[in-house]
N, C-alpha and C positions, 0 to 999 in steps of 0.2 A: 341244573343237571346237564347231562350230555347234550341234549338238544340245544340248550341255550348256548353252550360252547360252540356248537356247529354254526348257529346263527351269527355269533360274534366273529368267528373265523371268516365266514363268508362276507360279512359286512366290512371287516378290516381289509380283506383281499380286494373287494370292490373299490374301496376308498383309495387303495394304492394302485389300482390298475384301470382308472377311468378312461385312460387313453387307448385301452385295448379292446378286445372283442367282448369279453364277459358273457359268453353264451352260457346257458345252463349246463352244457357239457363241460365247459372249462371249470365252472364252479363246482360241479359234481366231482371232477377229478381232484380239486383242491381238498375236499373233505371226504373223498373216497365213498361217494354215494351216487346212486343212480339219479340222473338229472330230474326225472319225474318225481322220484321220492323226495329229493331235496326240495323241489318246488312246493310239494305238499307240506312237508315238515316246516318250511319257512313260513308259509301262510298260516299254519296252525299256531306256531309260536308267536308270530308278530301281528297277525290279522291283516297283513299286507302282502300283496304279490311281490315276489322277488324282482320281477321285471319292473314293477313300479318303483321299487326301492332304487334299482340301478338308474332308472330314468331320472328320478328326482335328484339323486346324488350327482349325476352328470350335469344337470342344469344348475344345481346349487353351486358347483365348482365353476361353471361357466359364468354365472352371475357374479361370483366373487372375483374372478379374473377380470371381468369387464369393469368392475368397480375399482379394483386395486392395482390394475396394471395398464400399460399402454399397448398391450399386445393386440395385433390385428384380429378381427373376428375369425378370419380364415384359420389363424394359428390356434385360437381358443377352441374352435370347433374340433380341430384335430386332437387337441389335448384332452378333450372330454369324449373322444371316441367316435366323432362324426366325420367320416371321410368327405361327405358332400356338404359343403357349407350352406348351400340353399336349403337342404333338409334341416340342418341344425337351426337355421334362422326360423324356419317354419315351426318346428316343435317348440323353440324358445318362445316364439310369439304366442303360440297356443297356451303355453304355461303361464306366461307373465303378462300377456296382453300388450306387449311392446316388442319391437324388434330389438336385437342386441344393441344396435346403435342408439335407439331411443332410450333404452334402459341405461346405457352408459351415460348418456347426456343427463338424464334425470338424476342419476346418482351423484353426478359431479355438481349438479345444481348450477351449471354454467351454460351459457348459450354458445353455440359454435360447435 
């Protein structure tokens, strides 16, 4: 239905704009809904908080970039919307139990 389309639109927008701000206000504008209403609707449809979805998408992309690219952590953190690299490293570690550096090393299976 219409709600599902809204959810899909928001998710697609998030996936394309991980390097940006992605506030509820921004996303509300995309689907022409009040941010608070959008947040409720999203939770209702998916059982997940929209902010959680954004957070996990950002970190998923970061993990993929760490694995598949040689980009610096500083650059990767910007590409997934974290201006402060230290903060990015902190949330990444909370999520994966490893720093981005350790994660990359583990994924490569090489030492060094």
